[in-house]
C-alpha positions as a Markdown table, in Angstrom:
| # | Residue | x | y | z |
|---|---|---|---|---|
| 1 | Met | -5.4 | 78.5 | 156.3 |
| 2 | Ser | -3.7 | 81.8 | 157.0 |
| 3 | Val | -5.6 | 85.1 | 156.7 |
| 4 | Met | -4.7 | 88.2 | 154.8 |
| 5 | Glu | -4.2 | 91.4 | 156.8 |
| 6 | Ile | -5.4 | 94.7 | 155.5 |
| 7 | Trp | -3.9 | 97.9 | 156.8 |
| 8 | His | -6.9 | 100.2 | 156.4 |
| 9 | Asn | -8.5 | 103.5 | 157.4 |
| 10 | Pro | -12.3 | 103.0 | 158.0 |
| 11 | Ala | -13.0 | 106.4 | 156.5 |
| 12 | Cys | -11.2 | 105.6 | 153.2 |
| 13 | Ser | -13.3 | 104.8 | 150.1 |
| 14 | Lys | -10.4 | 102.8 | 148.6 |
| 15 | Cys | -10.3 | 100.7 | 151.8 |
| 16 | Ala | -14.0 | 100.1 | 151.6 |
| 17 | Ala | -13.7 | 99.0 | 148.0 |
| 18 | Ala | -10.9 | 96.6 | 148.9 |
| 19 | Arg | -13.1 | 95.1 | 151.7 |
| 20 | Ala | -16.0 | 94.7 | 149.3 |
| 21 | Thr | -13.9 | 93.0 | 146.7 |
| 22 | Leu | -12.5 | 90.6 | 149.2 |
| 23 | Asp | -15.9 | 89.9 | 150.7 |
| 24 | Glu | -17.3 | 89.2 | 147.2 |
| 25 | Ala | -14.4 | 86.8 | 146.5 |
| 26 | Arg | -14.8 | 85.2 | 149.9 |
| 27 | Val | -11.2 | 85.9 | 150.8 |
| 28 | Pro | -10.7 | 85.8 | 154.6 |
| 29 | Tyr | -9.0 | 88.8 | 156.1 |
| 30 | Arg | -8.5 | 90.7 | 159.3 |
| 31 | Leu | -8.4 | 94.4 | 159.5 |
| 32 | Arg | -5.7 | 96.5 | 161.1 |
| 33 | Ala | -6.8 | 100.1 | 161.7 |
| 34 | Tyr | -3.2 | 101.3 | 161.2 |
| 35 | Leu | -4.0 | 104.9 | 162.3 |
| 36 | Asp | -4.9 | 103.4 | 165.8 |
| 37 | Gln | -2.3 | 100.7 | 165.7 |
| 38 | Pro | 0.6 | 102.2 | 163.9 |
| 39 | Pro | 3.3 | 99.9 | 162.6 |
| 40 | Ser | 6.8 | 99.9 | 164.2 |
| 41 | Glu | 9.8 | 100.8 | 162.0 |
| 42 | Ala | 10.6 | 97.1 | 161.7 |
| 43 | Glu | 7.0 | 96.2 | 160.6 |
| 44 | Leu | 7.0 | 99.0 | 158.0 |
| 45 | Thr | 10.4 | 97.9 | 156.7 |
| 46 | Glu | 9.1 | 94.4 | 156.3 |
| 47 | Val | 6.0 | 95.5 | 154.5 |
| 48 | Leu | 8.1 | 97.5 | 152.1 |
| 49 | Arg | 10.2 | 94.4 | 151.5 |
| 50 | Arg | 7.0 | 92.4 | 150.8 |
| 51 | Leu | 5.7 | 95.1 | 148.5 |
| 52 | Gly | 9.1 | 95.4 | 146.7 |
| 53 | Ala | 8.8 | 99.1 | 147.2 |
| 54 | Arg | 10.8 | 102.0 | 148.7 |
| 55 | Ala | 9.4 | 104.1 | 151.5 |
| 56 | Trp | 8.7 | 107.1 | 149.3 |
| 57 | Asp | 6.6 | 104.8 | 147.0 |
| 58 | Ile | 3.9 | 104.5 | 149.7 |
| 59 | Cys | 4.2 | 107.9 | 151.4 |
| 60 | Arg | 1.3 | 110.2 | 151.0 |
| 61 | Thr | 3.3 | 113.4 | 150.5 |
| 62 | Gly | 0.2 | 115.6 | 150.1 |
| 63 | Glu | -1.0 | 115.0 | 153.6 |
| 64 | Pro | -0.8 | 118.0 | 156.0 |
| 65 | Ala | 1.8 | 116.2 | 158.2 |
| 66 | Ala | 4.0 | 115.6 | 155.1 |
| 67 | Val | 3.6 | 119.1 | 153.8 |
| 68 | Ala | 4.5 | 120.6 | 157.2 |
| 69 | Gln | 7.8 | 118.6 | 157.2 |
| 70 | Gly | 8.6 | 119.2 | 153.5 |
| 71 | Ile | 8.7 | 115.5 | 152.9 |
| 72 | Ala | 8.1 | 115.7 | 149.1 |
| 73 | Asp | 11.4 | 117.4 | 148.8 |
| 74 | Trp | 13.4 | 114.9 | 150.9 |
| 75 | Pro | 16.1 | 112.9 | 149.0 |
| 76 | Arg | 15.0 | 109.5 | 147.8 |
| 77 | Asp | 18.1 | 107.4 | 148.4 |
| 78 | Asp | 19.3 | 104.6 | 150.6 |
| 79 | Ala | 20.8 | 107.0 | 153.2 |
| 80 | Glu | 17.5 | 108.9 | 153.6 |
| 81 | Glu | 15.0 | 105.9 | 153.6 |
| 82 | Pro | 15.2 | 105.4 | 157.4 |
| 83 | Arg | 14.0 | 109.1 | 157.7 |
| 84 | Trp | 11.0 | 108.4 | 155.5 |
| 85 | Ile | 10.1 | 105.3 | 157.5 |
| 86 | Ala | 10.4 | 107.1 | 160.8 |
| 87 | Ala | 8.2 | 109.9 | 159.5 |
| 88 | Met | 5.5 | 107.4 | 158.4 |
| 89 | Val | 5.7 | 105.5 | 161.8 |
| 90 | Ala | 5.3 | 108.9 | 163.6 |
| 91 | His | 2.5 | 110.0 | 161.3 |
| 92 | Pro | 0.8 | 106.8 | 160.1 |
| 93 | Glu | -1.7 | 108.8 | 158.0 |
| 94 | Leu | 1.2 | 109.2 | 155.6 |
| 95 | Ile | 1.1 | 105.5 | 154.7 |
| 96 | Gln | -0.7 | 104.7 | 151.5 |
| 97 | Arg | -3.8 | 102.6 | 152.0 |
| 98 | Pro | -5.1 | 100.0 | 151.8 |
| 99 | Ile | -2.1 | 97.7 | 152.1 |
| 100 | Leu | -3.0 | 94.0 | 151.7 |
| 101 | Leu | -0.5 | 91.6 | 153.3 |
| 102 | Leu | -1.1 | 88.4 | 151.4 |
| 103 | Asp | -0.8 | 85.0 | 152.9 |
| 104 | Asp | 1.7 | 84.0 | 150.2 |
| 105 | Gly | 4.2 | 86.4 | 151.8 |
| 106 | Gly | 3.7 | 89.2 | 149.3 |
| 107 | Ala | 1.8 | 92.4 | 149.6 |
| 108 | Val | 0.0 | 94.9 | 147.4 |
| 109 | Val | -1.3 | 98.4 | 147.7 |
| 110 | Gly | -5.0 | 97.8 | 146.9 |
| 111 | Arg | -5.9 | 101.2 | 145.4 |
| 112 | Thr | -7.0 | 99.9 | 141.9 |
| 113 | Ala | -9.3 | 97.2 | 140.7 |
| 114 | Glu | -6.3 | 95.5 | 139.0 |
| 115 | Ala | -4.4 | 95.3 | 142.3 |
| 116 | Leu | -7.4 | 93.9 | 144.1 |
| 117 | Asp | -8.0 | 91.4 | 141.3 |
| 118 | Ala | -4.4 | 90.2 | 141.6 |
| 119 | Ala | -4.6 | 90.0 | 145.4 |
| 120 | Thr | -7.8 | 87.9 | 145.2 |
| 121 | Arg | -6.3 | 85.6 | 142.6 |
| 122 | Arg | -3.3 | 85.0 | 144.8 |
| 123 | Thr | -5.4 | 84.2 | 147.9 |
| 124 | Ala | -8.7 | 82.8 | 146.5 |
| 125 | Pro | -10.1 | 80.1 | 148.7 |
| 126 | Asp | -10.2 | 77.7 | 145.8 |
| 127 | Gly | -6.6 | 78.3 | 144.9 |
| 128 | Gly | -7.5 | 80.8 | 142.1 |
């Protein structure tokens, strides 16, 4: 059986809620403290593909590093997406959390109970 990976920040309450939900559902997972183990540009690009999202969809534009660079005002188009990805790799605190990389090849940003419920249904040990 494969195991879900969670990109998490140990100090984040949403990450703690995701871990608690998965523990309660007995969904196996491994943690990746992405602030200490930042993703490469290739990894982040793959996660965006799995999420079906664009870089700006998961960028925390209110973080000090984003504000300092004026990221909220950057164009949101194909030509600029590599710039967004590079900024999030250089400053991983800009990446929305938690990101759950599901064993079915998908991914979700687990910030809501609904997203966590969907993730547990897709990965429940008993097949849902």
